[in-house]
C-alpha positions in Angstrom: 40.6 57.7 153.3 39.7 54.4 151.8 41.0 51.2 153.3 43.1 50.6 150.2 44.7 54.0 150.5 45.3 53.4 154.2 47.1 50.1 153.5 49.1 51.8 150.8 50.2 54.6 153.1 51.3 52.1 155.7 53.3 49.9 153.3 54.5 52.1 150.4 58.0 52.9 151.6 58.8 49.3 152.4 57.3 48.1 149.1 59.1 50.8 147.0 62.4 49.9 148.7 62.0 46.3 147.7 60.6 47.1 144.3 63.4 49.4 143.3 66.1 47.3 145.0 67.3 50.3 147.1 69.7 50.0 150.1 68.9 52.0 153.2 71.0 55.0 152.1 69.3 55.2 148.7 65.9 54.8 150.3 66.7 57.7 152.7 67.6 59.9 149.7 64.4 58.8 147.9 62.2 59.6 150.9 63.8 63.0 151.4 62.5 64.2 148.0 59.0 65.5 148.5 58.1 64.9 144.9 58.3 61.1 145.5 55.8 61.3 148.4 53.4 63.2 146.1 53.8 60.8 143.2 53.3 57.8 145.5 50.2 59.3 147.1 48.6 59.2 143.6 49.9 55.8 142.6 46.8 53.8 143.7 44.6 55.9 141.4 47.1 55.7 138.5 47.1 51.9 138.8 43.5 52.0 137.9 44.2 53.6 134.6 45.1 52.3 131.2 46.9 54.4 128.6 45.9 53.6 125.1 47.6 54.9 122.0 45.4 54.3 118.9 46.7 54.5 115.3 44.5 57.2 113.7 46.5 57.6 110.5 48.8 55.1 108.7 50.3 55.0 105.2 53.3 53.0 104.0 54.1 51.7 107.5 56.9 49.1 107.2 55.6 47.4 110.4 52.1 47.2 108.9 50.4 49.2 111.6 46.8 50.0 110.5 44.2 52.6 111.6 42.6 51.2 114.7 45.6 49.4 116.1 46.0 50.0 119.8 49.2 50.1 121.9 48.1 49.6 125.5 50.1 50.6 128.6 49.4 50.4 132.3 49.0 53.7 134.2 52.8 53.7 134.9 53.6 53.5 131.3 54.5 49.8 131.0 53.6 48.2 127.7 51.0 45.5 128.1 52.2 43.3 125.4 49.3 40.8 125.5 46.9 43.6 124.6 49.0 44.9 121.6 49.7 43.9 118.1 52.2 41.0 117.6 54.9 43.5 116.7 55.3 47.2 117.4 57.7 49.5 115.6 60.3 51.1 117.9 59.8 54.5 116.2 56.1 54.4 117.2 57.2 53.7 120.8 59.5 56.7 120.5 56.5 58.9 119.7 54.5 57.3 122.6 57.1 58.0 125.3 56.6 61.8 125.3 52.8 61.5 125.3 52.8 59.0 128.1 55.2 61.2 130.2 52.9 64.2 129.6 49.8 62.3 130.5 51.3 61.1 133.8 52.6 64.6 134.6 49.1 66.0 134.1 47.6 63.2 136.2 50.1 64.0 139.1 49.1 67.7 138.8 45.4 66.8 139.2 44.5 67.4 135.5 42.6 64.8 133.5 45.1 63.7 130.8 42.3 63.4 128.3 42.1 67.2 128.4 45.6 67.4 126.9 45.6 69.8 124.1 48.0 68.0 121.8 47.4 64.3 122.2 48.6 63.2 118.9 52.2 62.3 117.8 53.7 60.5 114.9 56.6 58.2 114.3 59.6 60.1 113.0 59.5 58.6 109.5 58.4 61.5 107.2 56.7 59.4 104.6 57.5 58.6 101.0 56.8 62.2 99.8 59.6 63.5 101.9 62.2 60.7 101.4 61.0 58.3 104.0 58.9 55.1 103.7 55.7 55.6 105.7 54.2 57.2 108.7 51.7 56.6 111.5 49.9 59.0 113.8 49.0 57.9 117.3 46.3 59.5 119.6 46.4 59.1 123.4 43.5 58.4 125.7 43.6 57.4 129.4 40.8 55.1 130.5 39.6 53.5 133.7 40.5 49.9 134.0 
């Protein structure tokens, strides 16, 4: 076990209690769920990841997202706004949520999220041909920081 992991194991419950704002009773319930121990044991490695959703197709996008735009998240799925375009369409984020959840679940299960079979999703606008305005397609990758 690395020194970093040893420090994390010693401090994780106290840190999580403060981070989540739990009282003693809530923390007891949190600690009794074995899933939480498993997820927290993988947290240090996940913190060293960056989730990137790259626009791979774009046509008629009202928010002007272009091919090559990147929406960047930390390993926990928090949007890193300083690394993103100045504005991001909420409907693109809706598509991102499921892919980020799936990538984290794969990571927790010990599977490389980059091996995900279906790593593309689109905003729910169907494009002008189907009565909408435009559409973008995003592709997920998980990278080391």
